Backbone as XML, in Angstrom:
<?xml version="1.0"?>
<chain id="A" units="angstrom">
  <residue number="1" name="MET">
    <atom name="N" x="99.321" y="59.447" z="69.402"/>
    <atom name="CA" x="98.729" y="60.348" z="68.439"/>
    <atom name="C" x="97.261" y="59.975" z="68.220"/>
  </residue>
  <residue number="2" name="THR">
    <atom name="N" x="96.411" y="60.968" z="68.154"/>
    <atom name="CA" x="94.987" y="60.695" z="67.952"/>
    <atom name="C" x="94.705" y="60.495" z="66.467"/>
  </residue>
  <residue number="3" name="GLU">
    <atom name="N" x="93.606" y="59.815" z="66.187"/>
    <atom name="CA" x="93.204" y="59.601" z="64.798"/>
    <atom name="C" x="92.707" y="60.901" z="64.187"/>
  </residue>
  <residue number="4" name="ARG">
    <atom name="N" x="92.865" y="60.992" z="62.898"/>
    <atom name="CA" x="92.363" y="62.154" z="62.176"/>
    <atom name="C" x="90.841" y="62.195" z="62.280"/>
  </residue>
  <residue number="5" name="PRO">
    <atom name="N" x="90.264" y="63.337" z="62.618"/>
    <atom name="CA" x="88.808" y="63.423" z="62.644"/>
    <atom name="C" x="88.235" y="63.262" z="61.236"/>
  </residue>
  <residue number="6" name="ARG">
    <atom name="N" x="87.002" y="62.830" z="61.159"/>
    <atom name="CA" x="86.348" y="62.608" z="59.870"/>
    <atom name="C" x="85.895" y="63.943" z="59.284"/>
  </residue>
  <residue number="7" name="PHE">
    <atom name="N" x="86.200" y="64.158" z="58.004"/>
    <atom name="CA" x="85.734" y="65.321" z="57.255"/>
    <atom name="C" x="84.991" y="64.815" z="56.027"/>
  </residue>
  <residue number="8" name="ALA">
    <atom name="N" x="83.877" y="65.447" z="55.682"/>
    <atom name="CA" x="83.142" y="65.115" z="54.470"/>
    <atom name="C" x="82.728" y="66.426" z="53.804"/>
  </residue>
  <residue number="9" name="LEU">
    <atom name="N" x="83.094" y="66.583" z="52.550"/>
    <atom name="CA" x="82.743" y="67.795" z="51.830"/>
    <atom name="C" x="81.237" y="67.833" z="51.627"/>
  </residue>
  <residue number="10" name="ALA">
    <atom name="N" x="80.591" y="68.860" z="52.135"/>
    <atom name="CA" x="79.141" y="68.975" z="52.057"/>
    <atom name="C" x="78.694" y="69.834" z="50.885"/>
  </residue>
  <residue number="11" name="THR">
    <atom name="N" x="79.386" y="70.947" z="50.671"/>
    <atom name="CA" x="78.995" y="71.858" z="49.603"/>
    <atom name="C" x="80.174" y="72.739" z="49.219"/>
  </residue>
  <residue number="12" name="VAL">
    <atom name="N" x="80.150" y="73.229" z="48.007"/>
    <atom name="CA" x="81.094" y="74.227" z="47.529"/>
    <atom name="C" x="80.304" y="75.528" z="47.446"/>
  </residue>
  <residue number="13" name="VAL">
    <atom name="N" x="80.796" y="76.584" z="48.073"/>
    <atom name="CA" x="80.091" y="77.861" z="48.095"/>
    <atom name="C" x="80.680" y="78.782" z="47.035"/>
  </residue>
  <residue number="14" name="VAL">
    <atom name="N" x="79.817" y="79.329" z="46.202"/>
    <atom name="CA" x="80.223" y="80.198" z="45.101"/>
    <atom name="C" x="79.713" y="81.607" z="45.389"/>
  </residue>
  <residue number="15" name="ASP">
    <atom name="N" x="80.631" y="82.559" z="45.492"/>
    <atom name="CA" x="80.237" y="83.959" z="45.670"/>
    <atom name="C" x="79.758" y="84.526" z="44.342"/>
  </residue>
  <residue number="16" name="CYS">
    <atom name="N" x="78.814" y="85.463" z="44.415"/>
    <atom name="CA" x="78.230" y="86.046" z="43.207"/>
    <atom name="C" x="77.455" y="87.300" z="43.579"/>
  </residue>
  <residue number="17" name="PRO">
    <atom name="N" x="77.021" y="88.078" z="42.598"/>
    <atom name="CA" x="76.268" y="89.282" z="42.933"/>
    <atom name="C" x="74.845" y="88.987" z="43.413"/>
  </residue>
  <residue number="18" name="ASP">
    <atom name="N" x="74.230" y="87.896" z="42.939"/>
    <atom name="CA" x="72.854" y="87.547" z="43.325"/>
    <atom name="C" x="72.743" y="86.032" z="43.422"/>
  </residue>
  <residue number="19" name="ALA">
    <atom name="N" x="72.643" y="85.530" z="44.644"/>
    <atom name="CA" x="72.608" y="84.081" z="44.881"/>
    <atom name="C" x="71.440" y="83.408" z="44.168"/>
  </residue>
  <residue number="20" name="HIS">
    <atom name="N" x="70.299" y="84.052" z="44.136"/>
    <atom name="CA" x="69.117" y="83.423" z="43.539"/>
    <atom name="C" x="69.220" y="83.329" z="42.018"/>
  </residue>
  <residue number="21" name="VAL">
    <atom name="N" x="69.775" y="84.343" z="41.387"/>
    <atom name="CA" x="69.951" y="84.302" z="39.934"/>
    <atom name="C" x="70.933" y="83.198" z="39.551"/>
  </residue>
  <residue number="22" name="LEU">
    <atom name="N" x="72.077" y="83.142" z="40.215"/>
    <atom name="CA" x="73.074" y="82.137" z="39.854"/>
    <atom name="C" x="72.617" y="80.735" z="40.230"/>
  </residue>
  <residue number="23" name="ALA">
    <atom name="N" x="71.962" y="80.583" z="41.363"/>
    <atom name="CA" x="71.428" y="79.269" z="41.742"/>
    <atom name="C" x="70.397" y="78.802" z="40.718"/>
  </residue>
  <residue number="24" name="GLY">
    <atom name="N" x="69.574" y="79.723" z="40.213"/>
    <atom name="CA" x="68.587" y="79.361" z="39.194"/>
    <atom name="C" x="69.243" y="78.843" z="37.927"/>
  </residue>
  <residue number="25" name="PHE">
    <atom name="N" x="70.354" y="79.478" z="37.520"/>
    <atom name="CA" x="71.090" y="79.008" z="36.347"/>
    <atom name="C" x="71.567" y="77.576" z="36.564"/>
  </residue>
  <residue number="26" name="TYR">
    <atom name="N" x="72.248" y="77.319" z="37.686"/>
    <atom name="CA" x="72.778" y="75.977" z="37.929"/>
    <atom name="C" x="71.671" y="74.963" z="38.208"/>
  </residue>
  <residue number="27" name="GLN">
    <atom name="N" x="70.579" y="75.388" z="38.792"/>
    <atom name="CA" x="69.453" y="74.474" z="39.009"/>
    <atom name="C" x="68.915" y="73.982" z="37.669"/>
  </residue>
  <residue number="28" name="ARG">
    <atom name="N" x="68.764" y="74.873" z="36.703"/>
    <atom name="CA" x="68.288" y="74.476" z="35.375"/>
    <atom name="C" x="69.349" y="73.662" z="34.628"/>
  </residue>
  <residue number="29" name="LEU">
    <atom name="N" x="70.619" y="74.071" z="34.740"/>
    <atom name="CA" x="71.696" y="73.375" z="34.044"/>
    <atom name="C" x="71.828" y="71.932" z="34.522"/>
  </residue>
  <residue number="30" name="LEU">
    <atom name="N" x="71.799" y="71.736" z="35.839"/>
    <atom name="CA" x="72.078" y="70.419" z="36.422"/>
    <atom name="C" x="70.829" y="69.619" z="36.781"/>
  </residue>
  <residue number="31" name="GLY">
    <atom name="N" x="69.683" y="70.284" z="36.883"/>
    <atom name="CA" x="68.474" y="69.583" z="37.315"/>
    <atom name="C" x="68.478" y="69.273" z="38.802"/>
  </residue>
  <residue number="32" name="TRP">
    <atom name="N" x="69.225" y="70.053" z="39.565"/>
    <atom name="CA" x="69.313" y="69.832" z="41.015"/>
    <atom name="C" x="68.183" y="70.539" z="41.745"/>
  </residue>
  <residue number="33" name="GLU">
    <atom name="N" x="68.006" y="70.165" z="43.006"/>
    <atom name="CA" x="66.925" y="70.693" z="43.830"/>
    <atom name="C" x="67.430" y="71.775" z="44.779"/>
  </residue>
  <residue number="34" name="VAL">
    <atom name="N" x="66.586" y="72.771" z="45.009"/>
    <atom name="CA" x="66.876" y="73.771" z="46.036"/>
    <atom name="C" x="66.555" y="73.132" z="47.380"/>
  </residue>
  <residue number="35" name="LYS">
    <atom name="N" x="67.547" y="73.045" z="48.246"/>
    <atom name="CA" x="67.356" y="72.450" z="49.574"/>
    <atom name="C" x="67.180" y="73.509" z="50.652"/>
  </residue>
  <residue number="36" name="CYS">
    <atom name="N" x="67.711" y="74.694" z="50.408"/>
    <atom name="CA" x="67.585" y="75.778" z="51.379"/>
    <atom name="C" x="67.706" y="77.090" z="50.613"/>
  </residue>
  <residue number="37" name="SER">
    <atom name="N" x="66.871" y="78.045" z="50.981"/>
    <atom name="CA" x="66.905" y="79.345" z="50.320"/>
    <atom name="C" x="66.712" y="80.438" z="51.364"/>
  </residue>
  <residue number="38" name="GLU">
    <atom name="N" x="67.668" y="81.348" z="51.407"/>
    <atom name="CA" x="67.612" y="82.505" z="52.290"/>
    <atom name="C" x="67.790" y="83.736" z="51.415"/>
  </residue>
  <residue number="39" name="PRO">
    <atom name="N" x="67.625" y="84.939" z="51.950"/>
    <atom name="CA" x="67.733" y="86.132" z="51.096"/>
    <atom name="C" x="69.044" y="86.234" z="50.309"/>
  </residue>
  <residue number="40" name="ASP">
    <atom name="N" x="70.176" y="85.845" z="50.886"/>
    <atom name="CA" x="71.469" y="85.987" z="50.210"/>
    <atom name="C" x="72.220" y="84.673" z="50.061"/>
  </residue>
  <residue number="41" name="TRP">
    <atom name="N" x="71.502" y="83.554" z="50.148"/>
    <atom name="CA" x="72.184" y="82.256" z="50.107"/>
    <atom name="C" x="71.199" y="81.194" z="49.628"/>
  </residue>
  <residue number="42" name="VAL">
    <atom name="N" x="71.661" y="80.321" z="48.721"/>
    <atom name="CA" x="70.842" y="79.217" z="48.210"/>
    <atom name="C" x="71.712" y="77.963" z="48.157"/>
  </residue>
  <residue number="43" name="LEU">
    <atom name="N" x="71.157" y="76.845" z="48.589"/>
    <atom name="CA" x="71.836" y="75.551" z="48.549"/>
    <atom name="C" x="71.127" y="74.647" z="47.556"/>
  </residue>
  <residue number="44" name="LEU">
    <atom name="N" x="71.889" y="74.101" z="46.610"/>
    <atom name="CA" x="71.396" y="73.094" z="45.673"/>
    <atom name="C" x="72.065" y="71.763" z="45.983"/>
  </residue>
  <residue number="45" name="ARG">
    <atom name="N" x="71.312" y="70.680" z="45.799"/>
    <atom name="CA" x="71.875" y="69.333" z="45.950"/>
    <atom name="C" x="71.349" y="68.458" z="44.811"/>
  </residue>
  <residue number="46" name="PRO">
    <atom name="N" x="72.172" y="67.499" z="44.385"/>
    <atom name="CA" x="71.683" y="66.562" z="43.371"/>
    <atom name="C" x="70.587" y="65.676" z="43.972"/>
  </residue>
  <residue number="47" name="PRO">
    <atom name="N" x="69.592" y="65.291" z="43.178"/>
    <atom name="CA" x="68.485" y="64.470" z="43.699"/>
    <atom name="C" x="68.957" y="63.159" z="44.320"/>
  </residue>
  <residue number="48" name="GLU">
    <atom name="N" x="70.069" y="62.598" z="43.801"/>
    <atom name="CA" x="70.571" y="61.329" z="44.325"/>
    <atom name="C" x="71.442" y="61.502" z="45.566"/>
  </residue>
  <residue number="49" name="GLY">
    <atom name="N" x="71.581" y="62.740" z="46.033"/>
    <atom name="CA" x="72.409" y="63.031" z="47.209"/>
    <atom name="C" x="73.839" y="63.345" z="46.811"/>
  </residue>
  <residue number="50" name="GLY">
    <atom name="N" x="74.631" y="63.716" z="47.780"/>
    <atom name="CA" x="76.027" y="64.021" z="47.527"/>
    <atom name="C" x="76.349" y="65.486" z="47.758"/>
  </residue>
  <residue number="51" name="THR">
    <atom name="N" x="77.552" y="65.877" z="47.382"/>
    <atom name="CA" x="78.041" y="67.233" z="47.572"/>
    <atom name="C" x="77.185" y="68.212" z="46.785"/>
  </residue>
  <residue number="52" name="GLY">
    <atom name="N" x="76.851" y="69.319" z="47.418"/>
    <atom name="CA" x="76.013" y="70.315" z="46.773"/>
    <atom name="C" x="76.785" y="71.559" z="46.372"/>
  </residue>
  <residue number="53" name="LEU">
    <atom name="N" x="76.065" y="72.494" z="45.801"/>
    <atom name="CA" x="76.586" y="73.815" z="45.467"/>
    <atom name="C" x="75.740" y="74.843" z="46.202"/>
  </residue>
  <residue number="54" name="SER">
    <atom name="N" x="76.416" y="75.783" z="46.855"/>
    <atom name="CA" x="75.726" y="76.893" z="47.502"/>
    <atom name="C" x="76.141" y="78.178" z="46.809"/>
  </residue>
  <residue number="55" name="PHE">
    <atom name="N" x="75.262" y="79.145" z="46.832"/>
    <atom name="CA" x="75.511" y="80.435" z="46.198"/>
    <atom name="C" x="75.260" y="81.514" z="47.229"/>
  </residue>
  <residue number="56" name="GLN">
    <atom name="N" x="76.224" y="82.402" z="47.361"/>
    <atom name="CA" x="76.174" y="83.440" z="48.388"/>
    <atom name="C" x="76.326" y="84.806" z="47.727"/>
  </residue>
  <residue number="57" name="SER">
    <atom name="N" x="75.354" y="85.688" z="47.968"/>
    <atom name="CA" x="75.424" y="87.043" z="47.431"/>
    <atom name="C" x="76.507" y="87.833" z="48.146"/>
  </residue>
  <residue number="58" name="GLU">
    <atom name="N" x="77.327" y="88.519" z="47.369"/>
    <atom name="CA" x="78.381" y="89.381" z="47.899"/>
    <atom name="C" x="78.278" y="90.728" z="47.201"/>
  </residue>
  <residue number="59" name="SER">
    <atom name="N" x="78.073" y="91.793" z="47.971"/>
    <atom name="CA" x="77.865" y="93.109" z="47.360"/>
    <atom name="C" x="79.095" y="93.608" z="46.604"/>
  </residue>
  <residue number="60" name="GLY">
    <atom name="N" x="80.286" y="93.220" z="47.006"/>
    <atom name="CA" x="81.499" y="93.677" z="46.335"/>
    <atom name="C" x="82.047" y="92.698" z="45.322"/>
  </residue>
  <residue number="61" name="TYR">
    <atom name="N" x="81.229" y="91.757" z="44.892"/>
    <atom name="CA" x="81.695" y="90.716" z="43.964"/>
    <atom name="C" x="82.242" y="91.321" z="42.673"/>
  </residue>
  <residue number="62" name="ARG">
    <atom name="N" x="83.407" y="90.794" z="42.258"/>
    <atom name="CA" x="84.002" y="91.134" z="40.959"/>
    <atom name="C" x="84.235" y="89.832" z="40.212"/>
  </residue>
  <residue number="63" name="PRO">
    <atom name="N" x="83.737" y="89.718" z="38.981"/>
    <atom name="CA" x="83.942" y="88.463" z="38.253"/>
    <atom name="C" x="85.413" y="88.251" z="37.908"/>
  </residue>
  <residue number="64" name="PRO">
    <atom name="N" x="85.862" y="87.006" z="37.883"/>
    <atom name="CA" x="87.250" y="86.729" z="37.519"/>
    <atom name="C" x="87.477" y="86.936" z="36.027"/>
  </residue>
  <residue number="65" name="VAL">
    <atom name="N" x="88.736" y="87.109" z="35.677"/>
    <atom name="CA" x="89.153" y="87.208" z="34.279"/>
    <atom name="C" x="89.801" y="85.886" z="33.910"/>
  </residue>
  <residue number="66" name="TRP">
    <atom name="N" x="89.402" y="85.338" z="32.772"/>
    <atom name="CA" x="89.996" y="84.099" z="32.293"/>
    <atom name="C" x="90.187" y="84.207" z="30.798"/>
  </residue>
  <residue number="67" name="PRO">
    <atom name="N" x="91.298" y="83.798" z="30.248"/>
    <atom name="CA" x="92.477" y="83.354" z="30.985"/>
    <atom name="C" x="93.000" y="84.465" z="31.899"/>
  </residue>
  <residue number="68" name="GLU">
    <atom name="N" x="93.668" y="84.039" z="32.967"/>
    <atom name="CA" x="94.150" y="84.968" z="33.967"/>
    <atom name="C" x="95.113" y="85.987" z="33.378"/>
  </residue>
  <residue number="69" name="ARG">
    <atom name="N" x="95.048" y="87.198" z="33.913"/>
    <atom name="CA" x="95.974" y="88.272" z="33.549"/>
    <atom name="C" x="96.434" y="88.938" z="34.834"/>
  </residue>
  <residue number="70" name="ALA">
    <atom name="N" x="97.709" y="89.300" z="34.871"/>
    <atom name="CA" x="98.273" y="89.961" z="36.046"/>
    <atom name="C" x="97.468" y="91.212" z="36.367"/>
  </residue>
  <residue number="71" name="ALA">
    <atom name="N" x="97.323" y="91.484" z="37.648"/>
    <atom name="CA" x="96.648" y="92.672" z="38.173"/>
    <atom name="C" x="95.138" y="92.682" z="37.915"/>
  </residue>
  <residue number="72" name="GLU">
    <atom name="N" x="94.576" y="91.565" z="37.475"/>
    <atom name="CA" x="93.123" y="91.452" z="37.273"/>
    <atom name="C" x="92.576" y="90.463" z="38.294"/>
  </residue>
  <residue number="73" name="GLN">
    <atom name="N" x="91.272" y="90.485" z="38.499"/>
    <atom name="CA" x="90.632" y="89.562" z="39.440"/>
    <atom name="C" x="90.890" y="88.128" z="38.994"/>
  </residue>
  <residue number="74" name="GLN">
    <atom name="N" x="91.529" y="87.340" z="39.844"/>
    <atom name="CA" x="91.835" y="85.943" z="39.536"/>
    <atom name="C" x="90.671" y="85.047" z="39.950"/>
  </residue>
  <residue number="75" name="LYS">
    <atom name="N" x="90.493" y="83.938" z="39.235"/>
    <atom name="CA" x="89.486" y="82.967" z="39.651"/>
    <atom name="C" x="90.012" y="82.208" z="40.857"/>
  </residue>
  <residue number="76" name="MET">
    <atom name="N" x="89.132" y="81.828" z="41.722"/>
    <atom name="CA" x="89.519" y="81.059" z="42.903"/>
    <atom name="C" x="89.308" y="79.564" z="42.670"/>
  </residue>
  <residue number="77" name="LEU">
    <atom name="N" x="88.378" y="79.247" z="41.797"/>
    <atom name="CA" x="88.100" y="77.860" z="41.449"/>
    <atom name="C" x="87.270" y="77.876" z="40.184"/>
  </residue>
  <residue number="78" name="HIS">
    <atom name="N" x="87.119" y="76.715" z="39.580"/>
    <atom name="CA" x="86.147" y="76.573" z="38.503"/>
    <atom name="C" x="85.530" y="75.194" z="38.628"/>
  </residue>
  <residue number="79" name="LEU">
    <atom name="N" x="84.369" y="75.020" z="38.037"/>
    <atom name="CA" x="83.649" y="73.760" z="38.101"/>
    <atom name="C" x="83.839" y="72.995" z="36.804"/>
  </residue>
  <residue number="80" name="ASP">
    <atom name="N" x="84.007" y="71.677" z="36.907"/>
    <atom name="CA" x="84.111" y="70.782" z="35.756"/>
    <atom name="C" x="82.893" y="69.875" z="35.734"/>
  </residue>
  <residue number="81" name="PHE">
    <atom name="N" x="82.272" y="69.741" z="34.560"/>
    <atom name="CA" x="81.098" y="68.888" z="34.413"/>
    <atom name="C" x="81.334" y="67.879" z="33.303"/>
  </residue>
  <residue number="82" name="ARG">
    <atom name="N" x="81.093" y="66.592" z="33.590"/>
    <atom name="CA" x="81.142" y="65.542" z="32.579"/>
    <atom name="C" x="79.857" y="65.592" z="31.765"/>
  </residue>
  <residue number="83" name="VAL">
    <atom name="N" x="79.979" y="65.496" z="30.449"/>
    <atom name="CA" x="78.808" y="65.497" z="29.576"/>
    <atom name="C" x="78.966" y="64.411" z="28.519"/>
  </residue>
  <residue number="84" name="ASP">
    <atom name="N" x="77.854" y="64.042" z="27.882"/>
    <atom name="CA" x="77.891" y="63.027" z="26.825"/>
    <atom name="C" x="78.192" y="63.638" z="25.461"/>
  </residue>
  <residue number="85" name="ASP">
    <atom name="N" x="77.810" y="64.898" z="25.260"/>
    <atom name="CA" x="77.986" y="65.557" z="23.967"/>
    <atom name="C" x="78.360" y="67.014" z="24.214"/>
  </residue>
  <residue number="86" name="LEU">
    <atom name="N" x="79.563" y="67.410" z="23.790"/>
    <atom name="CA" x="80.035" y="68.775" z="24.046"/>
    <atom name="C" x="79.185" y="69.833" z="23.349"/>
  </residue>
  <residue number="87" name="ASP">
    <atom name="N" x="78.846" y="69.598" z="22.094"/>
    <atom name="CA" x="78.085" y="70.600" z="21.344"/>
    <atom name="C" x="76.672" y="70.765" z="21.902"/>
  </residue>
  <residue number="88" name="GLU">
    <atom name="N" x="75.987" y="69.660" z="22.144"/>
    <atom name="CA" x="74.619" y="69.718" z="22.668"/>
    <atom name="C" x="74.605" y="70.334" z="24.069"/>
  </residue>
  <residue number="89" name="SER">
    <atom name="N" x="75.505" y="69.902" z="24.929"/>
    <atom name="CA" x="75.556" y="70.425" z="26.292"/>
    <atom name="C" x="75.955" y="71.898" z="26.305"/>
  </residue>
  <residue number="90" name="GLY">
    <atom name="N" x="76.893" y="72.270" z="25.447"/>
    <atom name="CA" x="77.297" y="73.665" z="25.357"/>
    <atom name="C" x="76.173" y="74.554" z="24.886"/>
  </residue>
  <residue number="91" name="ALA">
    <atom name="N" x="75.426" y="74.116" z="23.874"/>
    <atom name="CA" x="74.287" y="74.891" z="23.373"/>
    <atom name="C" x="73.227" y="75.048" z="24.463"/>
  </residue>
  <residue number="92" name="TYR">
    <atom name="N" x="72.995" y="74.000" z="25.233"/>
    <atom name="CA" x="72.034" y="74.064" z="26.338"/>
    <atom name="C" x="72.488" y="75.080" z="27.382"/>
  </residue>
  <residue number="93" name="ALA">
    <atom name="N" x="73.761" y="75.043" z="27.750"/>
    <atom name="CA" x="74.287" y="75.996" z="28.732"/>
    <atom name="C" x="74.140" y="77.432" z="28.241"/>
  </residue>
  <residue number="94" name="VAL">
    <atom name="N" x="74.427" y="77.671" z="26.977"/>
    <atom name="CA" x="74.288" y="79.015" z="26.405"/>
    <atom name="C" x="72.822" y="79.448" z="26.414"/>
  </residue>
  <residue number="95" name="ALA">
    <atom name="N" x="71.908" y="78.545" z="26.084"/>
    <atom name="CA" x="70.479" y="78.870" z="26.098"/>
    <atom name="C" x="70.011" y="79.269" z="27.495"/>
  </residue>
  <residue number="96" name="LEU">
    <atom name="N" x="70.683" y="78.752" z="28.529"/>
    <atom name="CA" x="70.323" y="79.088" z="29.908"/>
    <atom name="C" x="70.987" y="80.371" z="30.405"/>
  </residue>
  <residue number="97" name="GLY">
    <atom name="N" x="71.939" y="80.913" z="29.642"/>
    <atom name="CA" x="72.579" y="82.161" z="30.038"/>
    <atom name="C" x="74.091" y="82.117" z="30.139"/>
  </residue>
  <residue number="98" name="ALA">
    <atom name="N" x="74.707" y="80.970" z="29.854"/>
    <atom name="CA" x="76.173" y="80.887" z="29.863"/>
    <atom name="C" x="76.731" y="81.566" z="28.615"/>
  </residue>
  <residue number="99" name="THR">
    <atom name="N" x="78.005" y="81.898" z="28.667"/>
    <atom name="CA" x="78.719" y="82.471" z="27.534"/>
    <atom name="C" x="79.926" y="81.588" z="27.244"/>
  </residue>
  <residue number="100" name="ARG">
    <atom name="N" x="80.100" y="81.234" z="25.981"/>
    <atom name="CA" x="81.266" y="80.430" z="25.616"/>
    <atom name="C" x="82.501" y="81.330" z="25.612"/>
  </residue>
  <residue number="101" name="ALA">
    <atom name="N" x="83.581" y="80.858" z="26.243"/>
    <atom name="CA" x="84.830" y="81.615" z="26.287"/>
    <atom name="C" x="85.465" y="81.649" z="24.905"/>
  </residue>
  <residue number="102" name="GLU">
    <atom name="N" x="86.111" y="82.766" z="24.581"/>
    <atom name="CA" x="86.832" y="82.847" z="23.306"/>
    <atom name="C" x="88.006" y="81.880" z="23.297"/>
  </residue>
  <residue number="103" name="ALA">
    <atom name="N" x="88.754" y="81.838" z="24.383"/>
    <atom name="CA" x="89.915" y="80.943" z="24.481"/>
    <atom name="C" x="89.440" y="79.540" z="24.840"/>
  </residue>
  <residue number="104" name="GLN">
    <atom name="N" x="89.784" y="78.574" z="24.017"/>
    <atom name="CA" x="89.448" y="77.171" z="24.259"/>
    <atom name="C" x="90.758" y="76.383" z="24.264"/>
  </residue>
  <residue number="105" name="PRO">
    <atom name="N" x="91.193" y="75.884" z="25.443"/>
    <atom name="CA" x="92.525" y="75.303" z="25.564"/>
    <atom name="C" x="92.707" y="73.917" z="24.964"/>
  </residue>
  <residue number="106" name="GLN">
    <atom name="N" x="91.617" y="73.156" z="24.786"/>
    <atom name="CA" x="91.733" y="71.778" z="24.306"/>
    <atom name="C" x="90.547" y="71.448" z="23.403"/>
  </residue>
  <residue number="107" name="ASP">
    <atom name="N" x="90.717" y="70.462" z="22.532"/>
    <atom name="CA" x="89.628" y="70.051" z="21.650"/>
    <atom name="C" x="88.526" y="69.293" z="22.378"/>
  </residue>
  <residue number="108" name="ASP">
    <atom name="N" x="88.872" y="68.601" z="23.464"/>
    <atom name="CA" x="87.894" y="67.763" z="24.156"/>
    <atom name="C" x="87.322" y="68.416" z="25.419"/>
  </residue>
  <residue number="109" name="VAL">
    <atom name="N" x="87.518" y="69.720" z="25.557"/>
    <atom name="CA" x="86.984" y="70.481" z="26.696"/>
    <atom name="C" x="86.405" y="71.775" z="26.150"/>
  </residue>
  <residue number="110" name="ARG">
    <atom name="N" x="85.287" y="72.224" z="26.724"/>
    <atom name="CA" x="84.717" y="73.518" z="26.356"/>
    <atom name="C" x="84.641" y="74.370" z="27.617"/>
  </residue>
  <residue number="111" name="VAL">
    <atom name="N" x="85.117" y="75.590" z="27.515"/>
    <atom name="CA" x="85.094" y="76.525" z="28.643"/>
    <atom name="C" x="83.970" y="77.530" z="28.411"/>
  </residue>
  <residue number="112" name="PHE">
    <atom name="N" x="83.193" y="77.750" z="29.460"/>
    <atom name="CA" x="82.082" y="78.705" z="29.444"/>
    <atom name="C" x="82.173" y="79.583" z="30.685"/>
  </residue>
  <residue number="113" name="PHE">
    <atom name="N" x="81.408" y="80.668" z="30.685"/>
    <atom name="CA" x="81.241" y="81.512" z="31.866"/>
    <atom name="C" x="79.786" y="81.463" z="32.275"/>
  </residue>
  <residue number="114" name="ASP">
    <atom name="N" x="79.536" y="81.285" z="33.585"/>
    <atom name="CA" x="78.165" y="81.342" z="34.066"/>
    <atom name="C" x="77.703" y="82.805" z="34.075"/>
  </residue>
  <residue number="115" name="PRO">
    <atom name="N" x="76.442" y="83.083" z="34.399"/>
    <atom name="CA" x="75.960" y="84.464" z="34.361"/>
    <atom name="C" x="76.697" y="85.435" z="35.286"/>
  </residue>
  <residue number="116" name="ALA">
    <atom name="N" x="77.401" y="84.936" z="36.291"/>
    <atom name="CA" x="78.173" y="85.807" z="37.185"/>
    <atom name="C" x="79.633" y="85.907" z="36.753"/>
  </residue>
  <residue number="117" name="GLY">
    <atom name="N" x="79.999" y="85.241" z="35.658"/>
    <atom name="CA" x="81.359" y="85.332" z="35.135"/>
    <atom name="C" x="82.318" y="84.261" z="35.591"/>
  </residue>
  <residue number="118" name="HIS">
    <atom name="N" x="81.866" y="83.284" z="36.388"/>
    <atom name="CA" x="82.742" y="82.188" z="36.808"/>
    <atom name="C" x="82.970" y="81.250" z="35.627"/>
  </residue>
  <residue number="119" name="PRO">
    <atom name="N" x="84.221" y="80.875" z="35.357"/>
    <atom name="CA" x="84.445" y="79.882" z="34.308"/>
    <atom name="C" x="84.015" y="78.491" z="34.777"/>
  </residue>
  <residue number="120" name="PHE">
    <atom name="N" x="83.495" y="77.704" z="33.847"/>
    <atom name="CA" x="83.255" y="76.291" z="34.110"/>
    <atom name="C" x="83.559" y="75.531" z="32.826"/>
  </residue>
  <residue number="121" name="CYS">
    <atom name="N" x="83.893" y="74.260" z="32.995"/>
    <atom name="CA" x="84.310" y="73.447" z="31.866"/>
    <atom name="C" x="83.374" y="72.272" z="31.675"/>
  </residue>
  <residue number="122" name="LEU">
    <atom name="N" x="83.134" y="71.948" z="30.411"/>
    <atom name="CA" x="82.434" y="70.730" z="30.034"/>
    <atom name="C" x="83.452" y="69.811" z="29.399"/>
  </residue>
  <residue number="123" name="PHE">
    <atom name="N" x="83.443" y="68.543" z="29.788"/>
    <atom name="CA" x="84.347" y="67.568" z="29.167"/>
    <atom name="C" x="83.601" y="66.269" z="28.970"/>
  </residue>
  <residue number="124" name="LEU">
    <atom name="N" x="84.056" y="65.479" z="27.992"/>
    <atom name="CA" x="83.370" y="64.248" z="27.626"/>
    <atom name="C" x="83.487" y="63.186" z="28.705"/>
  </residue>
  <residue number="125" name="ASN">
    <atom name="N" x="82.406" y="62.445" z="28.877"/>
    <atom name="CA" x="82.353" y="61.321" z="29.816"/>
    <atom name="C" x="83.469" y="60.356" z="29.555"/>
  </residue>
</chain>
């Protein structure tokens, strides 16, 4: 039997209506750098290196519904971010264009939607 080939996660690609708008939101939120920019695709990476986030424009994009409901667009993934202060970090995200979700499942986690409607969570370090 041959050895398993090496795999390394390079980036997570997020579909959205406008790659540049959503990449701009996450660039400001995370302080990451734009490493590549094309008309319908943007790659962000953390300054210290590591797995990045890419944003790809999709003309038929439909935002997910959260919490999930039958027969509605389901989320395919969500992003989790460690923060030092939930209130301060949440206010910053909202100032950049995020929306706080009405449903909050736990006291130590805050759920938000990015400008394209993807849910993301903030949780304490």
